[in-house]
ZAMARGU-4260 file (C-alpha; in steps of 0.2 Angstrom, whole numbers, plus 5000, padded with zeros to 4 digits):
<rodrens>
0) 5130/5702/5593 | 5148/5700/5590 | 5152/5702/5607 | 5141/5688/5610 | 5148/5677/5600
5) 5164/5680/5605 | 5166/5669/5620 | 5156/5655/5611 | 5167/5654/5598 | 5183/5655/5612
10) 5173/5642/5619 | 5173/5632/5606 | 5191/5632/5598 | 5195/5626/5617 | 5182/5610/5617
15) 5191/5608/5600 | 5210/5608/5605 | 5205/5597/5619 | 5197/5584/5608 | 5215/5583/5596
20) 5224/5583/5611 | 5217/5567/5617 | 5216/5560/5601 | 5237/5563/5599 | 5236/5556/5616
25) 5227/5539/5612 | 5235/5538/5596 | 5255/5539/5605 | 5248/5525/5615 | 5242/5515/5603
30) 5261/5515/5596 | 5272/5502/5603 | 5289/5507/5608 | 5304/5499/5600 | 5294/5488/5589
35) 5296/5484/5570 | 5283/5475/5558 | 5293/5464/5544 | 5282/5454/5533 | 5284/5435/5532
40) 5291/5435/5514 | 5303/5449/5518 | 5310/5439/5533 | 5312/5423/5521 | 5323/5433/5508
45) 5334/5443/5522 | 5335/5427/5533 | 5331/5432/5549 | 5331/5417/5561 | 5323/5414/5580
50) 5329/5401/5593 | 5318/5400/5609 | 5326/5401/5623 | 5326/5388/5639 | 5329/5392/5658
55) 5344/5390/5663 | 5353/5391/5682 | 5368/5398/5685 | 5381/5395/5701 | 5385/5415/5705
60) 5407/5420/5705 | 5418/5429/5710 | 5431/5438/5696 | 5447/5437/5699 | 5467/5434/5691
65) 5473/5420/5688 | 5495/5418/5684 | 5502/5408/5673 | 5517/5398/5684 | 5534/5402/5674
70) 5539/5382/5674 | 5558/5387/5671 | 5565/5386/5689 | 5554/5370/5692 | 5564/5362/5677
75) 5581/5368/5682 | 5578/5362/5700 | 5574/5346/5692 | 5589/5344/5680 | 5601/5349/5696
80) 5594/5338/5707 | 5593/5322/5694 | 5612/5329/5691 | 5615/5325/5712 | 5607/5311/5710
85) 5619/5304/5695 | 5633/5309/5708 | 5625/5300/5723 | 5625/5284/5714 | 5641/5286/5706
90) 5647/5289/5724 | 5636/5274/5730 | 5644/5264/5718 | 5661/5271/5724 | 5659/5268/5742
95) 5650/5248/5737 | 5668/5246/5728 | 5680/5252/5742 | 5671/5241/5756 | 5674/5225/5744
100) 5694/5229/5743 | 5693/5235/5762 | 5685/5216/5766 | 5699/5207/5754 | 5712/5221/5761
105) 5707/5213/5780 | 5707/5196/5774 | 5726/5194/5766 | 5731/5205/5781 | 5726/5189/5792
110) 5735/5178/5783 | 5749/5190/5783 | 5750/5194/5764 | 5749/5211/5765 | 5756/5226/5778
115) 5746/5233/5792 | 5751/5251/5782 | 5742/5245/5766 | 5728/5241/5776 | 5728/5258/5785
120) 5728/5265/5769 | 5713/5256/5764 | 5703/5260/5777 | 5707/5279/5776 | 5701/5277/5758
125) 5685/5269/5764 | 5681/5283/5776 | 5685/5297/5760 | 5674/5287/5751 | 5659/5286/5764
130) 5661/5306/5768 | 5659/5307/5749 | 5644/5297/5749 | 5636/5305/5763 | 5641/5322/5756
135) 5632/5319/5737 | 5618/5313/5747 | 5615/5326/5757 | 5617/5337/5742 | 5603/5330/5733
140) 5591/5328/5749 | 5594/5347/5751 | 5589/5351/5734 | 5573/5342/5735 | 5567/5350/5753
145) 5574/5369/5744 | 5562/5364/5729 | 5549/5358/5742 | 5551/5374/5753 | 5547/5384/5736
150) 5532/5374/5726 | 5527/5364/5741 | 5525/5344/5742 | 5514/5339/5727 | 5522/5350/5712
155) 5539/5345/5719 | 5535/5327/5717 | 5529/5329/5702 | 5546/5338/5695 | 5558/5327/5706
160) 5551/5311/5699 | 5556/5300/5685 | 5540/5298/5672 | 5527/5307/5683 | 5511/5310/5670
165) 5507/5327/5676 | 5526/5334/5675 | 5525/5325/5657 | 5508/5337/5654 | 5516/5352/5659
170) 5532/5349/5651 | 5523/5346/5634 | 5511/5361/5637 | 5493/5350/5637 | 5492/5359/5655
175) 5495/5373/5662 | 5500/5379/5680 | 5492/5394/5687 | 5494/5403/5704 | 5477/5410/5712
180) 5475/5424/5725 | 5460/5417/5732 | 5450/5434/5742 | 5446/5432/5758 | 5430/5432/5758
185) 5433/5414/5753 | 5437/5404/5769 | 5440/5387/5759 | 5450/5384/5745 | 5437/5381/5731
190) 5442/5361/5723 | 5437/5368/5706 | 5438/5386/5696 | 5434/5393/5680 | 5447/5400/5667
195) 5446/5411/5652 | 5456/5423/5645 | 5451/5443/5644 | 5447/5444/5625 | 5437/5429/5629
200) 5442/5421/5610 | 5448/5403/5617 | 5433/5394/5627 | 5432/5392/5646 | 5444/5380/5656
205) 5443/5370/5671 | 5457/5370/5683 | 5456/5359/5698 | 5466/5363/5715 | 5482/5356/5717
210) 5489/5364/5736 | 5494/5379/5743 | 5507/5389/5736 | 5522/5396/5748 | 5524/5411/5748
215) 5543/5416/5743 | 5542/5434/5738 | 5540/5451/5749 | 5526/5459/5735 | 5508/5447/5739
220) 5490/5449/5732 | 5477/5450/5748 | 5471/5430/5751 | 5480/5414/5750 | 5489/5408/5735
225) 5485/5392/5726 | 5491/5382/5713 | 5478/5377/5701 | 5480/5365/5685 | 5471/5368/5672
230) 5461/5355/5661 | 5469/5356/5645 | 5479/5372/5640 | 5475/5389/5634 | 5483/5390/5613
235) 5489/5409/5616 | 5499/5404/5634 | 5490/5420/5642 | 5502/5424/5657 | 5486/5429/5664
240) 5469/5426/5663 | 5451/5430/5671 | 5447/5417/5686 | 5430/5415/5691 | 5427/5408/5708
245) 5410/5400/5714 | 5403/5405/5730 | 5392/5396/5740 | 5374/5405/5736 | 5360/5397/5729
250) 5361/5397/5709 | 5352/5410/5699 | 5339/5409/5684 | 5340/5415/5669 | 5344/5412/5650
255) 5359/5409/5640 | 5359/5416/5623 | 5372/5417/5609 | 5383/5432/5607 | 5377/5435/5591
260) 5361/5440/5596 | 5366/5456/5604 | 5366/5472/5594 | 5374/5488/5599 | 5366/5505/5598
265) 5374/5520/5606 | 5385/5512/5615 | 5370/5501/5621 | 5368/5481/5620 | 5352/5478/5612
270) 5341/5461/5607 | 5324/5457/5597 | 5310/5445/5602 | 5298/5440/5589 | 5283/5444/5599
275) 5270/5440/5582 | 5273/5431/5568 | 5279/5448/5558 | 5281/5460/5574 | 5298/5461/5582
280) 5300/5471/5600 | 5319/5477/5603 | 5325/5474/5622 | 5336/5482/5630 | 5351/5470/5642
285) 5359/5480/5656 | 5367/5467/5663 | 5372/5452/5655 | 5389/5440/5660 | 5401/5433/5647
290) 5399/5413/5650 | 5413/5409/5635 | 5418/5418/5618 | 5399/5414/5610 | 5388/5414/5625
295) 5379/5427/5640 | 5368/5422/5654 | 5355/5434/5654 | 5344/5437/5670 | 5324/5445/5671
300) 5322/5454/5653 | 5323/5439/5644 | 5312/5423/5648 | 5310/5405/5644 | 5301/5401/5627
305) 5303/5420/5621 | 5308/5418/5603 | 5326/5428/5601 | 5331/5434/5583 | 5350/5426/5582
310) 5350/5431/5565 | 5347/5447/5555 | 5345/5456/5571 | 5355/5473/5565 | 5343/5474/5548
315) 5329/5473/5561 | 5335/5488/5569 | 5339/5498/5553 | 5321/5495/5549 | 5315/5500/5564
320) 5323/5516/5563 | 5317/5519/5545 | 5301/5515/5549 | 5302/5533/5563 | 5309/5544/5548
325) 5292/5555/5544 | 5287/5554/5526 | 5288/5569/5516 | 5274/5582/5518 | 5264/5595/5503
330) 5270/5611/5513 | 5280/5616/5498 | 5266/5613/5488 | 5254/5623/5497 | 5265/5639/5498
335) 5267/5638/5478 | 5248/5638/5475
</rodrens>
């Protein structure tokens, strides 16, 4: 009898175990991973806030860098040039005076009021004055050409003109001049680029193309160098900033989120979106593009009309993990019995 019952009991336990495993599987599947439920009243107390995401377009960019141009050599060139112009003007006045003196002495010589020796002396003095004027003019012209050779015609014109608006903006630090070596993949100079400090502590600036930059140092970066003028200056006057170079590719579609929505766990970035009135879902952000200190551009994982949590995400993360801690069982009590 026992030998007959033993196989039956074994089969029973096998079938029972299969049903138990099936129940566990169903239970696990019913649990949505990375979700947390928070009652509406608690949401109000903890000041959870959301925004509805909108679709945005972004032009693909190549990230490079730009260096702030040291204006001291340009200012020195300006001072030297204007000093040369002053000497040229002084030589011009001396030449004008020498020519008038020569005309007067020639007239007196014709009237036999002065000797030929006196006339010759004034002629020699006039020639010396002419030579001095030509030397001063050549000096100022040479200084102008030297500045052009080193900085290009456009920037040289700014600094070697009396009251050029661009010179005034640079000298008063309301704008800044940057040198950018465009990568070899970019065939034509870009009319406009974006500049941003590496810490993203300041707003992104737009910089406009000025001219190509003459190469005057031995060590050069790959690509052609260009001068760019920022729309306004960075407060920090960073010697090196990020240069974002737009490409000719089509715009990409995504959403822009505030940086306050991001939370970090084990070195990875996450956000929460509200999927029901009292339910929130955690989403991993693998790829994000920094737009400025306050915003990121996100593709794929977030969609238009998603309700993004922008305040209280850290509390939701704590609540999610708190809910995953198993409740204490009564095993100790059973042992005591």
